[in-house]
ROPA-444328 format. One line per field, with one value per residue (C-alpha): x, y, z; residue in one letter; residue number from 0. Coordinates in steps of 0.25 Angstrom, whole numbers, plus 5000, padded with zeros to 4 digits. Layout:
# ROPA-444328
X <- c(X ...)
Y <- c(Y ...)
Z <- c(Z ...)
r <- c(A ...)
k <- c(NUM ...)
This chain:
# ROPA-444328
X <- c(5000 5011 5018 5005 5003 5018 5015 5003 5010 5020 5008 5004 5017 5026 5019 5033 5032 5017 5015 5027 5023 5009 5013 5022 5015 5001 4996 5004 4996 4983 4989 4985 5000 5005 5009 5018 5026 5033 5030 5038 5038 5054 5056 5046 5052 5066 5062 5052 5060 5072 5065 5063 5073 5078 5069 5080 5080 5065 5062 5077 5080 5094 5099 5114 5120 5134 5139 5138 5147 5158 5163 5177 5170 5161 5173 5179 5167 5163 5152 5144 5145 5141 5129 5125 5128 5119 5107 5110 5110 5098 5090 5095 5090 5077 5075 5079 5070 5058 5060 5062 5049 5042 5047 5043 5029 5028 5034 5046 5060 5068 5081 5094 5090 5105 5105 5098 5109 5120 5114 5112 5126 5131 5123 5129 5143 5140 5135 5147 5156 5148 5148 5164 5165 5156 5164 5177 5171 5166 5179 5187 5177 5172 5180 5168 5162 5149 5141 5129 5134 5129 5131 5130 5117 5109 5096 5084 5090 5103 5112 5121 5118 5124 5114 5115 5112 5101 5096 5083 5075 5071 5082 5084 5080 5066 5065 5055 5056 5071 5071 5061 5070 5084 5083 5082 5081 5088 5092 5082 5084 5080 5090 5101 5099 5099 5112 5119 5116 5119 5133 5135 5132 5141 5153 5150 5151 5164 5170 5166 5171 5184 5187 5183 5193 5204 5202 5202 5215 5221 5218 5224 5237 5237 5235 5243 5256 5258 5245 5245 5245 5242 5230 5224 5226 5218 5207 5206 5210 5204 5213 5227 5234 5248 5244 5239 5250 5260 5251 5255 5246 5254 5266 5267 5260 5271 5284 5296)
Y <- c(5000 5009 5007 5009 5023 5026 5023 5031 5043 5042 5042 5056 5063 5057 5059 5056 5042 5040 5034 5025 5020 5018 5010 5001 5000 5003 4989 4986 4996 4988 4975 4967 4963 4977 4977 4965 4973 4982 4986 4999 5012 5013 5000 5004 5017 5011 5000 5008 5021 5013 5012 5027 5038 5046 5057 5068 5064 5065 5076 5078 5078 5072 5063 5062 5048 5041 5032 5017 5007 5002 4988 4992 4997 4985 4975 4980 4978 4965 4956 4961 4975 4972 4964 4977 4986 4978 4979 4994 4996 4987 4996 5008 5003 4999 5013 5020 5011 5014 5029 5028 5021 5031 5043 5037 5034 5049 5054 5060 5060 5050 5058 5052 5039 5036 5031 5018 5016 5018 5008 4997 4999 4997 4985 4979 4982 4976 4963 4963 4963 4952 4943 4945 4940 4928 4925 4925 4917 4906 4906 4903 4893 4885 4890 4896 4910 4907 4914 4908 4903 4908 4906 4915 4913 4920 4927 4927 4936 4930 4939 4932 4934 4929 4919 4915 4900 4896 4882 4877 4865 4861 4857 4868 4858 4856 4870 4877 4890 4890 4887 4899 4909 4904 4896 4906 4904 4917 4911 4919 4930 4942 4937 4935 4948 4955 4947 4951 4966 4965 4959 4970 4980 4974 4974 4988 4992 4985 4991 5005 5002 4997 5008 5018 5012 5012 5027 5030 5023 5030 5043 5040 5035 5047 5057 5051 5044 5039 5031 5018 5007 4996 5003 5006 4991 4988 4997 4995 4980 4980 4992 4989 5000 4996 4998 5012 5016 5014 5020 5031 5041 5041 5047 5062 5061 5053 5060 5055)
Z <- c(5000 5003 4990 4983 4989 4985 4970 4970 4976 4965 4955 4962 4965 4954 4940 4933 4937 4939 4925 4925 4939 4935 4923 4931 4945 4942 4941 4954 4962 4961 4963 4976 4978 4977 4992 4990 4979 4989 5003 5006 4999 5000 4993 4982 4980 4979 4969 4960 4958 4953 4940 4938 4936 4948 4952 4950 4935 4932 4922 4917 4902 4904 4915 4916 4917 4916 4906 4905 4911 4903 4902 4908 4920 4922 4921 4934 4942 4949 4946 4958 4953 4939 4945 4953 4941 4932 4940 4942 4927 4926 4936 4928 4915 4920 4926 4913 4905 4915 4914 4898 4897 4906 4898 4885 4891 4895 4882 4889 4884 4893 4898 4895 4888 4886 4900 4896 4885 4896 4905 4894 4890 4904 4906 4893 4897 4911 4904 4895 4907 4914 4901 4900 4915 4912 4900 4907 4919 4909 4901 4914 4919 4907 4895 4888 4888 4894 4884 4877 4864 4851 4836 4823 4816 4805 4807 4799 4788 4788 4796 4806 4821 4834 4841 4855 4857 4867 4872 4867 4873 4858 4848 4838 4826 4833 4839 4829 4837 4836 4821 4819 4826 4822 4808 4797 4782 4776 4763 4754 4744 4752 4764 4754 4748 4762 4766 4754 4756 4771 4768 4758 4768 4778 4768 4764 4779 4781 4769 4774 4788 4783 4773 4784 4793 4782 4779 4794 4796 4784 4790 4803 4797 4788 4800 4811 4809 4823 4824 4831 4819 4829 4835 4821 4817 4830 4828 4813 4810 4796 4791 4786 4794 4790 4775 4777 4786 4774 4764 4755 4761 4773 4766 4770 4783 4790 4795 4788)
r <- c(M Q M K L Y I Q A Y Y K F N P F L S N C I R S H F G P L L N S P N F A S F C T T R E R F N K N L M E F F E D K K N W G K D E I R S G R S W K T D E L R I K S N E D L H K L W Y I L L K E K N M L L T M E H F Y K E N Y I L F P S P E R I D K V E E S M K N L E T V V R E R N K A Y Y M L E T G E D G E R P G V M V H N A I G L P M Y H K Q E Q H D I P K Y E N I Q W K K N N V H E F D Y E E C R E F L K L Y R E K I R K E D N Y R R K K N N R Y V K G L L K R F K N V D I D Y L K E I Y P D V N V D Q Y K N H D F Q I G H W E V)
k <- c(0 1 2 3 4 5 6 7 8 9 10 11 12 13 14 15 16 17 18 19 20 21 22 23 24 25 26 27 28 29 30 31 32 33 34 35 36 37 38 39 40 41 42 43 44 45 46 47 48 49 50 51 52 53 54 55 56 57 58 59 60 61 62 63 64 65 66 67 68 69 70 71 72 73 74 75 76 77 78 79 80 81 82 83 84 85 86 87 88 89 90 91 92 93 94 95 96 97 98 99 100 101 102 103 104 105 106 107 108 109 110 111 112 113 114 115 116 117 118 119 120 121 122 123 124 125 126 127 128 129 130 131 132 133 134 135 136 137 138 139 140 141 142 143 144 145 146 147 148 149 150 151 152 153 154 155 156 157 158 159 160 161 162 163 164 165 166 167 168 169 170 171 172 173 174 175 176 177 178 179 180 181 182 183 184 185 186 187 188 189 190 191 192 193 194 195 196 197 198 199 200 201 202 203 204 205 206 207 208 209 210 211 212 213 214 215 216 217 218 219 220 221 222 223 224 225 226 227 228 229 230 231 232 233 234 235 236 237 238 239 240 241 242 243 244 245 246 247 248 249 250 251 252 253 254 255)
């Protein structure tokens, strides 16, 4: 009963959150088991308000935030710290998605939407670090990386894709659903024409990238005589740096 009055007070004195709270907790107010959900005002306030923005940021057009976590910073942390940080990022993401949904429903511009991208990038980097540690552990203990195996297959239009293998109760030669989703017949005229044009596009993009790198390396060698050749070879492995270094266009730009 105490919490029910507390929510109704939010309806009356907090119009900014009234629509959002009604949509999420309106059916709960009329439930006979409402009292068993939570019994104290303090606990309800602590748990519910974690899904909303801090009050001092309400009505702001821009909210300042830090950058995302880098993998090098996460690698030096313990497993316990990574576990805590994951749930902190998860709570932050849930809060941001809740507020974004609320702003969209009320046709209001969501302030600083890049915060969602920063949180997702941090979670992705954290997951990368955890996967690296799992691989190292399994390689040390079993000699395998512990990752789910996968194979390269072709999709419905003939493009190659990486497919992670799964266990099935029914053998694949008897599994009709598996055949429907994984066995594709793309040997027809339209598919062959598409694959031909797609490969041609890939070749043109590779040629353009290679020529662009060649021109860039030529310009570096022409302007800077003390450029690190080994570093250029490492960055541009598809460019013959030694050939361009001894080319005729270098004469006159190198000190004799």
